[in-house]
C-alpha angles and dihedrals in degrees: 000000000000089000091050089049090049093050092050092050092049092051091051091050091050091051091049091049091050091049091050091049092050091049091049091049091050092049091050091049092050092047091052091048092050091048091051091050092047091050091050091050092050092049091050091049091048091050092051092050091048092048091052094052119109116252116253110272095020092114096045120111118258112290129210107270096027114140119232118235131182113266097200146015131041092321096050110152094015122117117269108239131191089241091058093060120088114224109249094020161229099203124236126223119238146173127217114245127201104236092205099051099021088230112153110218094226099125090094121053087209087074096065112114137202115219121191136171118219139168105281090218089064094057124096116237098262092047092047090054090061096044131086115211089339093307115136135184128206137169111273091217119097114237091222109063101345096258119149118268102230111154136082104193143142110282122254088227104039147017098261129090117252141185108263138193107213094201096076102356099253111165129203130195108220091193090066102043093284092289117176113264099168140010137031100303108130098209144011124276116272111259126222120208114230140209128196124210128165089350095301125111125233139173115272098186148339125304112283106222134008119312120219139021130318114279119231119245 
């Protein structure tokens, strides 16, 4: 009787042990699966962050030799050519592009450039020295509050068209080095010397003047 009772008790213990082992195995399997899923998710997240990072050099100021490419419109990313510019305006917006790495320096809005083609006879001597075939380049960032300069309109104080920031109505005359002719802007737009080769425009030197809006204080 006692032996029978012993045998019954042993069988029950064995079954319990097997159940515990199965449960442990299942928990281990689930833990491994969860770890694998978590690792995959982390890798995917890391890849997305890496893919969203700006390329090295994309926030650097325009460099001598950089090509100029359209920053908007149907031709976005394509080289700005002399043939693409209408005589007398309006200006086009462009980014500098490193010709060696093909990196477009668009990570900083301070790098956006206005390019306009005017009658060379209308330019003052200093402005003409920076132009090529009447083509000029200026910073597209207003020197007042750092808003974008987006308009090409008739001046409020004259009969010629000017570059205008619509935020606070500052106006710049591109024929005279983009000097301020109206509005609160404290200084002219920074100018960018140009070069022309095989019909395409490139940067001939650093910005002349400060880029961006006035700093408080």
